[in-house]
SEZA-690940 format. One line per field, with one value per residue: residue number from 1; residue in one letter; x negated, y negated, z of N, C-alpha, C in turn. Coordinates in steps of 0.1 Angstrom, whole numbers. Layout:
N
num = [NUM ...]
residuo = [a ...]
neast = [X ...]
nnorth = [Y ...]
nup = [Z ...]
caeast = [X ...]
canorth = [Y ...]
caup = [Z ...]
ceast = [X ...]
cnorth = [Y ...]
cup = [Z ...]
//
This chain:
181
num = [1 2 3 4 5 6 7 8 9 10 11 12 13 14 15 16 17 18 19 20 21 22 23 24 25 26 27 28 29 30 31 32 33 34 35 36 37 38 39 40 41 42 43 44 45 46 47 48 49 50 51 52 53 54 55 56 57 58 59 60 61 62 63 64 65 66 67 68 69 70 71 72 73 74 75 76 77 78 79 80 81 82 83 84 85 86 87 88 89 90 91 92 93 94 95 96 97 98 99 100 101 102 103 104 105 106 107 108 109 110 111 112 113 114 115 116 117 118 119 120 121 122 123 124 125 126 127 128 129 130 131 132 133 134 135 136 137 138 139 140 141 142 143 144 145 146 147 148 149 150 151 152 153 154 155 156 157 158 159 160 161 162 163 164 165 166 167 168 169 170 171 172 173 174 175 176 177 178 179 180 181]
residuo = [m g s i r e e i r q t k p f e s a a d e a v v t l l a t a d r v r t t l s r v t e a h h i t l q q y n v l r i l r g a g p a g l p t l d i a a r m i e h s p g i t r l l d r l e a r s l v r r t r c a e d r r q v l c q a t e k a r r r l a e l d g p v a e a g r r s l a p l d p s r t a e l i h l l d a v r a a t a s f p n t h p n r q e e k r n h e k k d t k e t g r]
neast = [265 252 235 203 207 234 232 216 230 226 233 224 208 177 145 130 127 106 104 128 123 102 114 133 117 103 126 135 112 112 136 131 109 121 138 120 107 126 127 101 99 119 104 88 67 50 54 29 12 17 7 -20 -26 -21 -41 -63 -59 -62 -89 -101 -120 -144 -137 -133 -149 -139 -135 -132 -108 -91 -94 -81 -54 -19 -4 -22 -39 -50 -54 -66 -83 -68 -46 -57 -66 -41 -32 -52 -48 -25 -34 -36 -56 -91 -121 -155 -188 -210 -238 -260 -257 -251 -235 -213 -180 -165 -134 -111 -82 -63 -54 -28 -19 -19 1 23 24 31 57 69 64 82 108 101 93 118 134 121 126 154 156 148 166 186 171 160 135 119 124 115 87 83 88 67 45 50 48 22 10 17 5 -22 -26 -22 -43 -65 -61 -72 -77 -58 -62 -74 -107 -130 -157 -160 -143 -157 -181 -170 -161 -184 -198 -181 -185 -212 -213 -199 -216 -240 -260]
nnorth = [-102 -124 -152 -150 -156 -150 -122 -112 -120 -144 -172 -197 -224 -220 -230 -242 -246 -231 -211 -197 -189 -171 -151 -142 -133 -111 -95 -89 -76 -54 -42 -36 -20 2 11 20 39 58 70 81 98 117 133 144 128 100 64 51 73 77 53 56 79 68 49 65 80 60 54 75 105 101 92 76 60 63 38 20 28 22 -6 -13 -7 -14 -18 -23 2 13 39 54 77 98 97 105 131 144 144 159 183 191 197 175 157 157 159 150 149 123 127 110 94 106 98 88 95 108 105 122 124 153 177 186 163 144 155 152 124 118 128 110 83 72 72 55 31 25 21 -2 -20 -21 -33 -59 -67 -89 -110 -129 -126 -150 -160 -139 -141 -165 -159 -141 -159 -176 -158 -150 -174 -177 -154 -160 -182 -171 -154 -169 -173 -167 -133 -122 -102 -69 -67 -60 -54 -46 -24 -8 -3 12 34 44 51 72 90 95 108 131 143 144 127]
nup = [-6 16 30 47 74 78 73 94 115 128 147 152 135 116 129 109 74 65 85 80 54 58 74 56 36 49 55 30 18 34 26 -1 2 15 -5 -25 -10 -5 -30 -34 -11 -17 -32 -15 -4 10 7 12 7 -20 -30 -25 -41 -66 -68 -68 -91 -110 -106 -119 -128 -114 -89 -56 -29 6 20 -1 -12 10 9 -14 -10 -9 14 41 60 90 94 73 70 83 66 42 50 53 27 15 28 15 -10 -28 -29 -33 -15 -14 -3 -10 -31 -32 -9 20 40 28 16 -12 -29 -49 -71 -74 -99 -93 -79 -100 -116 -98 -96 -122 -123 -105 -115 -134 -120 -97 -109 -121 -98 -88 -108 -106 -81 -87 -104 -103 -112 -140 -166 -165 -139 -125 -131 -119 -92 -87 -90 -68 -46 -49 -42 -15 -5 -10 6 32 33 42 69 102 113 97 78 82 97 75 76 103 102 84 98 119 105 94 117 126 105 108 132 125 106 118 112]
caeast = [254 251 222 197 213 246 229 210 240 220 243 217 199 163 138 125 129 95 109 139 117 94 124 139 106 102 137 135 102 116 146 125 100 130 143 110 104 136 123 89 102 126 94 80 55 53 50 15 5 19 -2 -34 -27 -21 -54 -73 -57 -68 -103 -106 -127 -155 -131 -136 -152 -127 -132 -127 -94 -84 -94 -72 -41 -9 -2 -35 -36 -62 -55 -69 -88 -57 -38 -64 -65 -28 -32 -61 -42 -15 -41 -34 -68 -103 -131 -168 -199 -218 -252 -270 -256 -243 -225 -201 -172 -158 -121 -105 -69 -63 -44 -15 -15 -15 15 33 26 38 71 73 62 95 118 96 94 132 138 115 134 168 154 146 176 192 162 156 120 112 125 106 74 82 86 53 37 53 43 7 6 18 -6 -35 -26 -23 -57 -75 -58 -79 -70 -47 -65 -84 -121 -135 -170 -158 -137 -167 -190 -164 -160 -198 -201 -174 -192 -225 -210 -195 -227 -252 -271]
canorth = [-104 -138 -157 -142 -159 -142 -108 -109 -125 -155 -182 -210 -226 -217 -242 -249 -238 -221 -199 -190 -182 -159 -140 -137 -125 -99 -86 -85 -67 -42 -36 -31 -8 13 16 27 51 69 77 89 108 127 142 148 120 87 53 49 84 74 42 62 87 59 43 76 83 49 55 85 116 98 90 64 61 61 24 14 31 14 -20 -15 -4 -25 -20 -18 11 17 54 60 90 107 98 114 144 150 146 170 195 195 199 164 150 165 150 155 140 117 133 99 88 116 91 84 105 104 111 123 130 166 179 186 149 138 160 146 110 118 129 98 70 66 68 44 19 21 15 -15 -28 -23 -43 -72 -69 -102 -121 -128 -126 -163 -161 -129 -147 -176 -152 -136 -170 -181 -148 -151 -186 -173 -144 -167 -191 -163 -148 -178 -173 -157 -121 -118 -89 -61 -70 -50 -50 -38 -11 -1 2 23 46 50 58 85 99 99 118 144 149 144 118]
caup = [3 18 34 57 87 79 74 107 124 136 149 152 123 118 133 97 61 65 94 73 43 63 78 44 29 56 54 16 17 41 18 -13 6 18 -18 -31 -1 -8 -43 -31 -1 -23 -38 -3 -4 15 -1 13 0 -34 -33 -25 -53 -78 -67 -72 -105 -117 -105 -128 -122 -104 -76 -49 -14 14 23 -13 -13 20 5 -25 -7 -9 28 47 70 97 95 60 71 85 54 32 56 50 12 12 32 5 -22 -36 -29 -31 -9 -14 2 -21 -30 -29 4 26 48 20 11 -25 -30 -62 -72 -80 -110 -87 -76 -112 -120 -89 -100 -135 -119 -98 -121 -140 -109 -89 -118 -122 -85 -87 -118 -100 -70 -92 -115 -104 -117 -154 -167 -160 -125 -119 -132 -108 -79 -87 -88 -54 -37 -50 -34 -1 -1 -10 18 44 33 49 83 110 118 88 73 90 95 67 81 115 97 77 108 127 97 93 130 126 95 113 142 118 98 126 106]
ceast = [252 236 216 203 226 242 224 219 234 229 237 209 185 156 133 128 118 98 119 133 109 103 130 129 104 113 138 124 106 127 140 116 109 135 133 106 114 133 111 92 111 117 84 66 59 49 35 7 6 9 -16 -36 -28 -35 -64 -71 -63 -83 -109 -113 -138 -150 -136 -140 -139 -124 -128 -112 -86 -83 -84 -57 -32 -7 -15 -32 -49 -65 -57 -74 -78 -48 -44 -65 -52 -27 -41 -55 -31 -21 -38 -46 -80 -113 -144 -178 -207 -233 -262 -269 -246 -233 -212 -194 -164 -145 -116 -91 -70 -53 -30 -10 -11 -2 26 35 33 53 77 73 75 105 114 97 109 138 133 123 148 167 154 156 183 184 159 141 113 113 116 91 72 80 72 43 38 47 28 2 6 7 -20 -36 -28 -37 -67 -72 -67 -71 -59 -49 -75 -98 -127 -149 -169 -152 -148 -177 -183 -163 -174 -202 -194 -181 -205 -223 -207 -206 -239 -263 -269]
cnorth = [-119 -142 -148 -144 -151 -127 -104 -114 -136 -167 -196 -212 -223 -231 -250 -240 -228 -209 -191 -182 -170 -148 -134 -128 -111 -89 -81 -74 -53 -34 -29 -19 4 19 25 40 62 77 86 100 119 137 146 141 106 77 51 60 82 63 48 70 79 53 53 80 72 49 66 96 113 96 77 68 58 46 16 16 22 -1 -23 -12 -16 -28 -14 -10 15 32 60 74 101 108 107 129 151 153 158 183 200 196 188 155 160 155 157 145 136 122 122 93 97 110 88 96 100 112 111 129 143 167 180 172 142 142 153 131 109 120 117 85 64 63 56 31 15 15 1 -25 -31 -33 -57 -76 -83 -113 -119 -129 -139 -164 -150 -134 -157 -169 -147 -147 -175 -171 -148 -163 -183 -164 -151 -176 -183 -156 -156 -179 -163 -145 -117 -105 -82 -66 -59 -45 -42 -24 -2 5 13 35 52 57 72 95 104 110 132 151 151 136 104]
cup = [4 22 45 71 89 81 88 119 134 136 148 139 126 122 120 85 60 73 86 61 47 67 66 36 36 54 39 13 23 32 5 -10 9 5 -24 -23 -3 -20 -40 -22 -6 -30 -27 -2 2 5 0 6 -15 -38 -34 -38 -66 -79 -72 -86 -114 -117 -114 -121 -113 -90 -69 -35 -6 17 11 -15 -3 16 -6 -22 -6 6 35 59 77 98 81 60 73 73 44 37 52 35 8 16 23 -9 -33 -38 -26 -25 -10 -9 -10 -20 -27 -15 12 36 41 15 -1 -25 -44 -61 -79 -92 -105 -84 -89 -118 -111 -93 -113 -133 -113 -105 -127 -129 -100 -97 -119 -109 -83 -96 -112 -88 -75 -103 -115 -110 -132 -155 -162 -145 -118 -120 -121 -94 -77 -83 -73 -44 -37 -42 -19 3 -1 2 31 45 41 64 90 113 109 82 82 87 88 72 94 111 91 88 116 118 95 106 130 117 101 124 136 112 107 121 110]
//
């Protein structure tokens, strides 16, 4: 495997090193995501569903409200309700209205979800290790540091992340329509 220019068959140089780095980052992220997706999809679950189930397993029996799950996701999805609908239909998630605030829906991972995660944890971790196999521990730590810096820089850009307040208002409107409150 050569440079990103060779891989995408680009004949002209990039305008800048930053442009080349962004294209390389996107192509690499796509390749790693595809590798991990193959593992989860072999168990009939998408990578986003796997992420949601891991978040809920970490939350424990108390569970989490829908918007908290959305905020913790690796890949932010505006369709969190539909994602949870699909998981609930497969008996991997249980949703209940919060007694203190009927507008809030709490989600918990079911025992079936915990078993599925136990099956997937090892293979997903191994796929991740294989993806980073060319890097020794110090280069892996350096990569983490560099990616943290890029993520921190992009967090300050306008419209980089979904507007959480707008997302929350839309979700509350939907919940209000569903419950009549």
